[in-house]
VOGU-3710 file (C-alpha; in Angstrom, 3 decimals, decimal comma):
1> mpplrhvdll> 48,545/120,505/86,189  50,822/117,645/85,409  52,320/118,386/82,759  52,702/115,026/80,631  48,948/114,948/80,632  48,498/118,039/78,804  51,319/118,644/76,436  49,122/119,184/73,388  47,834/121,830/75,046  50,621/123,523/76,659
11> ldvladpavr> 52,486/123,516/72,795  49,509/125,021/71,247  49,500/127,946/73,516  52,874/128,299/73,457  53,340/128,068/69,623  50,251/130,946/69,439  51,191/134,114/67,737  48,103/136,198/69,277  48,783/134,847/72,789  52,187/135,029/72,800
21> prferiwwlp> 52,340/138,998/73,728  50,350/138,434/76,355  52,316/136,202/78,712  54,070/139,669/79,708  51,527/141,166/81,089  50,068/138,208/82,674  52,931/136,009/83,613  54,636/137,218/87,486  55,807/135,420/90,157  56,065/136,595/93,525
31> dveipfardd> 59,692/138,083/94,440  60,234/138,698/90,560  60,814/142,234/89,197  59,753/142,160/85,770  57,368/139,800/83,775  58,046/136,322/82,465  57,946/136,755/78,504  56,463/133,607/76,380  60,272/132,411/75,822  61,181/132,181/79,624
41> vaawvsglld> 57,482/130,210/80,416  58,475/128,000/77,416  62,141/127,196/78,893  60,536/127,029/81,727  58,027/124,238/81,030  60,406/122,450/79,312  62,420/121,691/82,537  59,175/120,249/84,210  59,585/117,659/82,469  62,842/116,816/82,904
51> hvpvaalsfv> 61,896/113,747/85,159  60,847/111,311/81,869  63,731/112,509/79,444  62,368/111,253/76,422  59,009/113,179/77,333  61,140/116,058/77,166  63,356/115,237/74,543  60,507/114,519/72,288  58,366/118,078/73,845  62,087/119,722/72,481
61> trlaeaaert> 61,211/118,264/68,912  57,387/119,523/68,679  58,460/122,782/69,842  60,629/122,745/67,119  58,227/121,678/64,690  55,842/124,567/66,065  58,475/127,112/65,820  59,445/126,188/62,200  54,971/126,195/61,347  54,994/130,008/62,008
71> addglrrvvl> 58,980/131,172/61,543  58,814/132,028/65,264  62,667/132,636/65,794  61,739/132,875/69,956  61,388/129,425/69,895  63,475/128,291/67,840  65,947/129,878/70,428  64,298/128,394/73,212  64,459/124,840/71,354  68,515/125,017/70,543
81> deawrhlvlr> 68,970/125,980/74,719  66,653/123,470/75,815  68,423/121,161/73,423  71,558/121,482/74,606  70,657/121,366/77,909  69,920/117,538/76,911  72,943/117,118/74,824  75,105/117,844/77,977  73,515/115,414/79,900  72,877/112,374/78,249
91> rsaaptvlpl> 74,139/110,810/75,018  71,249/109,632/74,052  70,209/113,031/72,876  72,193/112,869/70,190  70,388/111,883/67,628  67,136/113,663/68,296  69,188/117,220/68,336  71,636/116,777/65,262  69,168/117,046/62,749  67,237/119,771/64,442
101> aarlldcadd> 70,634/121,736/65,226  71,072/120,801/61,297  67,798/122,239/59,899  68,291/125,698/61,712  71,857/126,758/60,213  70,338/128,375/57,065  68,262/130,221/59,550  67,744/133,973/59,188  67,844/135,310/62,779  71,855/135,560/63,752
111> cvrlkaahli> 71,235/133,625/67,319  69,375/130,830/65,860  72,451/130,155/63,629  75,329/131,091/66,049  73,163/128,490/68,882  72,542/125,774/65,958  76,731/126,120/64,202  77,506/124,969/68,769  75,374/122,271/68,847  76,623/120,926/65,430
121> amlapdsgpy> 80,932/121,988/66,411  79,275/119,409/69,736  78,238/116,944/68,077  81,043/115,833/65,803  82,061/113,466/64,455  78,218/112,568/63,598  78,050/116,290/62,219  80,404/115,207/59,138  77,475/114,879/56,513  77,140/119,047/57,586
131> adrlaalldd> 80,542/120,099/56,497  79,692/121,585/53,444  77,181/123,478/55,481  79,678/124,743/58,218  82,131/125,773/55,663  79,363/128,132/53,715  78,832/130,396/57,154  82,783/130,251/57,888  82,662/134,514/56,990  79,076/134,782/58,380
141> pgtdeiswie> 79,483/137,582/61,021  76,436/137,122/63,013  76,054/137,454/67,117  74,195/136,963/69,744  72,579/140,120/70,341  69,712/137,683/72,805  72,168/135,603/75,092  75,148/137,163/74,433  77,089/134,355/73,754  80,998/135,592/72,404
151> gtvgdfarwa> 82,038/135,273/69,466  80,325/134,713/65,662  78,385/132,790/63,995  82,147/131,901/61,298  84,213/131,442/64,336  81,377/128,445/66,035  81,277/127,203/61,895  85,077/126,937/62,229  85,227/125,035/65,669  82,967/122,564/63,926
161> lvrlgdprgl> 85,132/121,976/60,700  88,204/121,447/62,968  86,485/119,269/65,010  85,465/117,321/62,366  88,989/117,340/61,041  88,261/119,211/58,222  91,146/121,254/56,982  88,440/124,292/55,723  88,827/125,235/59,217  92,130/126,227/59,506
171> pglveslwap> 93,062/129,215/57,995  92,518/132,405/60,403  91,798/129,784/63,158  94,469/130,807/65,428  93,560/134,421/64,556  89,847/133,742/65,234  90,509/132,488/68,866  92,799/134,594/70,280  90,256/137,821/69,122  88,859/137,484/72,629
181> yreqfgrswv> 91,883/138,083/74,080  93,930/140,509/71,745  93,247/143,541/73,599  93,512/142,193/77,023  89,368/142,529/77,548  88,025/140,067/80,295  85,941/137,128/79,236  82,737/136,408/81,330  80,021/133,776/80,775  77,150/131,865/82,508
191> agdprrpemh> 78,355/128,443/83,749  76,192/125,864/81,973  75,372/128,337/78,809  76,509/127,532/75,517  80,253/129,491/74,989  83,499/129,654/72,964  85,616/126,949/73,731  89,242/127,942/75,874  92,168/128,501/72,602  93,932/125,385/74,237
201> evlaplreha> 91,087/123,170/73,691  90,781/123,736/70,519  94,389/123,646/69,366  95,770/120,953/71,659  94,397/118,247/69,006  95,057/119,701/65,994  99,161/118,337/66,201  99,406/117,115/62,675  98,423/120,421/61,608  101,413/121,837/63,605
211> nvllpallee> 103,433/123,543/60,697  100,364/125,382/59,667  99,204/126,399/63,271  102,586/127,275/64,788  103,298/130,402/62,974  100,421/132,170/63,206  100,742/130,895/67,053  104,052/132,343/66,932  103,067/135,479/65,720  100,332/136,469/67,947
221> vrqdherhgd> 102,519/135,905/70,456  104,994/138,175/69,626  102,547/140,708/68,778  101,139/140,122/72,227  104,506/140,577/73,707  104,750/144,339/71,958  101,585/145,324/72,381  101,791/144,517/76,154  105,618/144,283/77,115  105,365/140,882/79,168
231> hgeimgtllh> 103,461/137,480/78,459  99,829/137,061/78,948  97,369/134,673/78,359  98,694/133,587/74,956  102,160/132,172/76,426  100,349/129,998/78,521  98,100/128,905/75,349  101,686/128,638/73,818  103,066/126,273/76,148  100,400/124,796/76,875
241> vaeewgpdal> 99,993/123,487/73,115  103,502/123,043/72,927  103,376/120,450/75,539  100,639/118,429/73,698  102,601/118,627/69,891  105,641/117,349/71,679  108,326/117,158/69,019  106,291/119,221/66,577  106,461/121,784/68,247  110,210/122,239/68,250
251> svlpvvlpll> 109,977/125,267/66,159  109,069/127,386/69,757  112,172/126,462/71,848  113,955/129,604/71,026  110,551/131,737/72,284  109,799/129,491/74,968  113,547/128,789/76,420  114,254/131,938/77,782  111,419/131,611/80,273  113,372/128,944/81,883
261> kdtryslrvv> 114,416/132,109/84,017  110,746/132,927/85,253  109,459/131,547/87,764  106,158/132,046/86,701  106,861/130,053/83,693  109,804/128,103/84,556  107,803/124,111/85,941  105,549/124,882/82,157  108,792/125,289/80,438  110,595/121,891/81,633
271> dvllamgpga> 107,269/120,267/80,870  107,502/121,222/77,123  110,781/120,084/76,758  110,354/117,351/78,255  107,474/116,314/75,873  109,554/117,205/72,746  112,087/114,056/73,300  115,661/113,789/72,090  115,361/116,916/69,720  115,219/119,220/73,418
281> astvsavrda> 117,945/117,857/74,762  120,395/120,128/73,898  118,298/122,602/76,742  119,620/120,202/79,605  122,126/122,891/81,098  119,417/125,816/80,868  117,126/123,324/82,793  119,803/122,686/85,826  120,386/126,265/86,098  116,279/126,960/86,781
291> vvldhpgnhq> 116,353/125,757/90,219  114,574/128,181/92,832  116,373/127,872/95,716  113,987/128,846/98,191  111,929/125,806/96,437  112,504/122,498/97,753  109,630/121,123/95,165  111,160/122,503/92,410  114,565/121,327/93,118  112,926/117,823/92,833
301> kiawaawria> 111,089/118,406/89,487  114,399/119,696/88,307  116,689/117,224/88,515  114,542/114,899/87,486  113,582/116,588/84,547  117,697/116,812/84,316  117,931/113,067/84,113  114,652/112,433/81,820  115,903/115,034/79,251  119,901/113,886/79,130
311> ggddgtalrl> 119,441/110,436/80,082  122,254/109,310/83,225  121,460/110,146/86,669  124,085/111,178/88,968  122,247/110,139/92,064  120,768/113,395/92,859  116,961/112,902/91,237  116,686/109,971/93,072  117,645/110,943/96,002  115,578/114,025/96,274
321> lgeavhdeqa> 112,460/111,896/95,036  113,142/109,380/97,732  113,765/111,927/100,527  110,311/113,944/99,674  108,590/110,725/99,672  109,568/109,802/103,489  108,766/113,389/104,396  105,757/113,120/106,440  105,202/116,728/106,496  105,119/116,851/103,055
331> spygpvllls> 102,551/115,829/100,334  104,391/112,221/98,462  101,867/112,589/95,422  104,161/114,296/93,114  107,288/112,733/94,380  105,635/109,565/94,213  104,495/110,470/90,492  107,974/111,487/89,418  109,737/108,145/90,960  107,963/105,656/89,025
341> dfgpaaaaha> 109,821/106,732/86,692  113,212/104,844/88,046  111,859/101,384/88,053  113,747/98,811/90,409  116,623/101,551/90,806  114,142/102,858/93,072  113,544/99,420/95,320  114,428/101,270/98,458  111,841/103,543/98,682  108,852/100,655/97,665
351> grvrevmena> 107,634/100,418/101,159  107,026/103,845/101,752  105,531/104,169/98,400  102,975/101,271/99,352  102,153/102,753/102,411  101,025/105,923/100,434  99,069/103,435/98,140  97,109/102,054/101,219  96,920/104,991/103,431  96,919/107,960/100,905
361> eygrataava> 93,204/110,130/100,278  94,196/111,561/96,883  97,024/109,807/94,326  96,481/106,181/95,086  96,303/105,378/91,500  99,554/107,232/90,962  100,765/105,421/93,926  99,929/102,076/93,011  101,204/102,622/89,159  104,310/103,155/91,096
371> lwaitgdpsa> 104,876/100,639/93,509  104,568/97,910/90,117  107,628/100,142/88,479  109,711/99,552/91,284  108,778/95,859/92,119  107,614/94,664/88,954  104,539/93,102/90,897  101,427/93,957/89,598  98,629/92,210/92,002  98,855/94,647/94,678
381> slavleqvvv> 98,538/97,807/92,268  95,542/96,654/90,347  93,320/95,984/93,173  94,046/99,590/94,467  93,545/100,515/91,045  90,517/98,513/90,715  88,854/99,515/93,971  89,246/102,914/92,322  87,064/102,055/89,401  84,774/99,677/91,063
391> sftgdddryg> 83,720/102,964/93,010  81,997/104,381/89,736  79,295/101,331/89,973  78,172/103,550/92,968  77,638/107,365/93,477  81,197/108,466/92,690  82,175/110,982/90,675  85,153/111,699/90,358  86,383/111,878/86,985  90,221/112,831/87,795
401> dlaealrgfl> 90,060/109,357/89,797  88,476/107,204/87,646  91,156/108,911/84,509  94,195/108,449/86,745  93,517/104,497/87,503  92,599/104,440/83,495  95,812/105,317/82,493  97,255/103,001/85,222  95,568/99,796/83,628  96,927/100,709/79,869
411> rigtvtpaar> 100,594/101,845/81,463  100,558/98,230/83,530  98,896/96,645/80,087  96,326/94,383/82,108  93,136/94,660/83,730  91,230/92,545/86,308  88,051/90,855/85,602  86,316/92,826/88,568  87,399/95,882/87,026  86,707/95,316/83,625
421> ralslveard> 82,816/94,712/84,764  82,734/97,276/86,801  83,756/99,568/83,600  81,013/97,777/80,970  79,012/99,293/83,442  80,043/102,636/83,486  80,130/102,584/80,058  76,889/101,853/79,586  75,451/105,248/80,803  73,645/107,216/79,465
431> erlsnyrdyr> 74,556/110,317/81,234  77,939/112,396/80,441  80,626/111,361/82,445  82,090/115,022/83,340  81,186/116,793/86,316  80,827/120,218/83,892  77,465/120,704/82,449  78,739/122,717/79,344  80,542/121,810/75,915  83,464/120,341/78,409
441> avlddqelrs> 80,784/118,169/79,245  80,854/116,536/76,058  83,972/116,808/75,505  85,189/115,393/78,530  82,861/112,490/77,974  83,860/111,500/74,422  87,565/111,217/75,732  86,639/109,224/78,961  85,084/106,647/77,209  87,820/106,425/74,422
451> viaavlalpd> 90,127/105,416/77,135  87,751/103,366/78,815  86,712/101,378/75,235  91,018/101,050/75,159  91,247/99,472/78,627  88,259/96,876/77,849  90,235/96,454/75,216  93,042/94,883/77,414  93,926/91,052/78,626  92,419/90,071/82,065
461> rhrrhrhlpp> 94,852/89,328/84,835  95,017/86,260/84,751  95,542/85,451/81,505  99,010/86,901/82,353  102,009/84,813/83,040  104,778/87,247/82,857  104,991/91,168/84,009  105,692/94,061/81,717  108,407/96,166/82,089  108,105/99,592/83,811
471> lrrgm> 107,188/102,059/80,849  107,618/105,909/80,959  105,377/108,222/82,467  103,248/109,976/79,782  101,851/106,772/78,043
//
């Protein structure tokens, strides 16, 4: 039975309260030990329409209307699951999903409210008009005991508010995010299902609220260390967030600086100190002392970091990185990335960097930017970045490579006409620009599209008649 021809009949059957109990008596599949319930069948039918996205989304909308007429919480849950599935696949689903989810924020069913709040969070900033309704749910203790999504309705409402930039979501945010880890319990989820975001993913964009959030985060670090006597997941979160917040996280220095002596954390702490800028200049001696003697790659990173923090190189960092770039037995990716900061001073290594750019399987965009930084000539570098971008007009889905190339164009300060045309095609895609199929699909898509917009705002290469000086890494 071609489902598109019989959508009306399918909706009538799925929404009929009298028919609902019969599904589990008659809907069996070979090799499946238990019968399909009505909600399972509804989700399966929805999936049959995926080859026509507009029709599939229309079916979800009509299913939602049918569920409202009969106050059918089971169908409402199916509707939200299917709406979520469409949202993480295609941007065009958002205008349909937003009002659908908003209508269900006040549903009496805990699972429905939780899933609706989760969708509203992912639809930020478009979900701004519903901020007051989300704020009313901050103390909602409802949990999902149907599909067992971790967290409460209030947790998801709080995440939605901070994604909207609403300060009402800040009180209790750190405590809420850390709750699943507080007693060292493990977490689990099904890939592609709605779930709580990772702690650092929520906090990293909130740099402007560092003065409010850091004391709470440091208190959780202190309590966790008192309970367990070691630095666990919460310390990893602190380091990640401190690196993102840079100078605004200087208050964490007394906590993270001792970790330079712990090889599990030392290089991550170095990245934090680098992000802090001049405020961390006093730590350079401790950074030099953090070198791991039997790890050559560590020597390179530490020497480079000490130079970046203190300024003025005695030649050690450049020498170590140059040797590493020329080592045929080791990956040049990391050393090339760090070497680019030395600009023309690394001219003796330009030939090797060019060779890496032309032949490496990974990291060609990084080598391209390094070559430009060393030589001041963007021609060959832009050609490589262009190749990476143009490949995305085909079937390439290496979004990490695309992001690396985009950062390269931004650092050089110009874009080629061919890359501009390719990026315009990529930007016009409806599908999410991400390899993930959960909430990260939306986050990745939003971030990558913002970077694409920044690159498209650059001048074309043929309009420029001078070279920009090398810029610092991390732009």
